[in-house]
C-alpha positions, 0 to 999 in steps of 0.5 A: 742140561733141563731141556724142554722134552726131558722127563727131568724138565717136568718133574722138576718144573711142575710142567705138563708132562705131555706137552711142558708149556705150562704149570700142573698147579694152580699156584707155581710156589709149594710154600703156599700150604693151602693151595699145595695140592690144588692143581689145574683139571686139564692142560690148556694148551694140550688138553691133557687131563691130570688126575687120569682115574679117581685117586690117581695121586695116591701112588705118589705117596710111595714116590714121596717115601723115596724122595723123602729118603734121598733128602734125609740121606743129603741132609746127613751126609751134609751135616755129619760129613761135610760139617762135622757134627755130631750124630745127634745134631746130623739127626736134627738136621734130617728132621729140619730137611724133611719138615722145611722140604716137605711141600717140595716132596710132596710136588716132585714126588706127584711130578715124578708119579704123572711122569712114569704113565705120561710121555712128552709130545712135541707135536700136542696141541689143543684138538 
């Protein structure tokens, strides 16, 4: 299902969208909060510059809104529909899920944003 060469692979693994050979992030663990936004400047394999222009990843804020909504809806459905909690507990579950998954949401949003603009190239190599 997650095959190298697909946008989904790059989004979920945080790898370079062009060659998909290395992580874009200095620390792969999104829960290392002091380094959650630290990215390599370029891919060491294909030399892709990750920050295409100044403030490039500001657009990821709009994506994070949608990703956050998806996580919130999932938390609501799990707690209210499957666990049969009341609405108050379901809304607490939404808030808890958004807090716990905030670093993951931020990373996934950046990954989605850069994948809008860069496509996989199986022949990408350093020149």
